C-alpha angles and dihedrals in degrees: 000000000000112000124203117229117237117276110285095016117139102257105177092190091062116078118232093255090072098043124092117283132049093085111099090183127015108221117197131149118257088239092057092046089052091050091049092050091049092047089051087054088057096259101157093193091057092050089047090057091050088049092053091047096053107023099092094046093047091046094051091047091052093043094057091046098051101025100222123099099200092049090044090058091053092046092049091052089051090050091057092044088054090046091052093050092046103037093100088067094051113112115204095207096053105055136356115266091238091055090048090053093047089051090054089047091050092051091049091049090052090051092048095049091046091054091044091056089058096054135052113298114280112225119236113264113293091197100065112141113283131206115284094227128084097249106118092195091055090049093051091047092051092048090050091050090051091052092047091049093052090047090048093055088062088067092060124091117271090251092051091048090050094051092048092047092051095042101041103016100044090023092224121166121250092256093055093047089050091051093047095047098039092238131124118259089246091054091050091050091049092048092048090051093049092046093051091046090050091050090053091052092047093048090051095051 
């Protein structure tokens, strides 16, 4: 099982954007801080509410990074199991809870991809959304495009992949992505633009 290193430890598998620092002021609602405090006191209902708040975003982020929905569900569950076992070490004033969760998710993705590289190739998700009409050819074409798109993202830089996963996987606004990655909103917009342009070039090759 993947184990998180203690806060502040030098985890070389974790990019700088998910390490401590880069947040001049941690902004969280009083309600979320209360839920975190209760969860740290082993209140399962409070952790359940945090789970419900963040599950979909974490799942979509993981799904776009590893390209397989079934596996993404398992990885997401593991992320929250890790979060539950480590939440006592979380410090509200040091990093936003969302950034802490995304760091755990990133570490779990790294673990998953490392294990995947040591076993037979896992096919890209066969259950990607299909067209709503009854045209089988259109459905196959759309599925192929989805596979190609996921494969194409692997040719982007790590930073570009991260921005796309947060923007279109987790569906986070520019401001939140900027906060999570320690970049300015302008830099995030520029990176998103360059990543999308790069994808278009790759898809046209």
